[in-house]
C-alpha positions in Angstrom: -6.7 10.6 17.7 -4.5 11.2 14.7 -6.0 12.9 11.8 -5.0 12.4 8.1 -5.7 15.8 5.8 -5.7 15.2 2.1 -5.6 18.5 -0.1 -7.0 18.5 -3.7 -6.4 20.6 -6.9 -10.3 21.3 -6.9 -9.9 23.4 -3.6 -11.0 20.8 -1.1 -9.1 19.5 2.0 -10.6 16.1 3.2 -10.4 15.4 7.1 -10.1 11.6 8.0 -10.0 10.8 11.6 -8.5 7.3 13.1 -10.7 5.1 14.3 -10.3 3.1 17.6 -10.2 -0.8 16.7 -13.0 -1.4 19.0 -15.2 1.1 17.3 -14.2 -0.2 13.9 -15.2 -3.7 14.8 -18.2 -2.6 16.5 -19.3 -0.5 13.6 -18.7 -3.4 11.0 -20.7 -5.9 13.1 -23.7 -3.5 13.2 -23.4 -1.9 9.7 -25.6 0.7 9.0 -24.7 2.4 5.6 -24.2 6.2 5.8 -22.5 8.9 3.7 -19.3 8.7 5.6 -19.0 4.9 5.5 -18.4 5.4 1.6 -15.3 7.3 2.3 -12.9 5.4 4.7 -9.1 4.5 4.4 -7.0 1.9 5.5 -3.2 2.9 6.0 -0.4 0.4 6.8 2.0 1.8 9.1 5.8 1.4 9.4 5.2 -1.0 12.4 2.9 -3.2 10.1 0.0 -2.0 12.0 -3.2 -1.4 9.8 -5.1 1.9 10.9 -8.6 2.8 9.6 -9.4 6.5 9.2 -13.0 7.6 8.6 -14.1 10.8 6.6 -15.2 13.6 9.3 -15.3 16.8 7.3 -14.2 18.9 4.3 -13.0 22.5 4.1 -13.5 24.0 0.9 -11.3 26.7 -0.7 -12.0 28.8 -4.0 -8.4 27.9 -5.4 -6.5 24.9 -6.2 -4.2 23.5 -3.2 -0.7 23.1 -3.9 0.2 22.0 -0.5 -0.4 21.3 3.1 1.8 21.3 6.2 1.7 21.5 10.0 3.8 23.6 12.3 3.7 25.3 15.9 3.7 29.1 14.5 3.3 30.5 18.0 5.7 28.1 19.7 3.4 27.1 22.4 3.1 23.5 21.6 -0.1 23.9 19.3 0.1 22.6 15.8 -1.7 25.0 13.0 -2.3 23.7 9.7 -0.8 25.7 6.6 -2.4 25.6 3.4 -0.7 26.7 0.0 -3.0 27.8 -2.6 -2.5 29.5 -5.9 -3.2 32.7 -4.4 -1.5 32.6 -0.9 -1.2 30.9 2.5 -4.1 30.1 4.6 -3.6 29.5 8.4 -6.0 27.0 10.3 -5.7 27.1 13.9 -7.3 24.7 16.2 -10.2 25.9 18.6 -8.9 27.4 22.0 -11.6 25.5 23.9 -10.1 22.1 22.2 -6.5 23.5 23.4 -7.7 24.2 27.0 -9.5 20.7 27.4 -6.2 19.1 26.1 -4.2 21.2 28.7 -6.4 20.0 31.5 -6.3 16.6 30.7 -2.6 16.7 30.5 -2.6 18.2 34.0 -4.8 15.4 35.2 -2.5 13.1 34.0 0.4 14.6 35.8 -1.1 14.8 38.8 -2.3 11.2 38.5 1.6 10.3 37.9 2.4 12.6 40.7 0.2 10.8 43.1 1.3 7.0 42.1 5.0 8.1 43.0 
């Protein structure tokens, strides 16, 4: 799923995760108020499809943030998050365990495709 990151001048990075349509519908039918329910976003994409993002986590920095970006710093196909603050650059890299699981899933998918042919 996609994630949406918002940086603020107060030094916070808010992380929102894209929700499945089926999950969103089920949650709205069985509504149970929680703190994360208060922080949800609806984003209309270029293809006129609306996506729902719910608050996942928050990262706090001691300085105001000027910019957020992502890039593949190590040229291995994994995006790192670059946070620019008043006092420098901060690099946020994904967990190696998470990368390993994604690689294994990709290899399984390739194996399934190969077996179909």
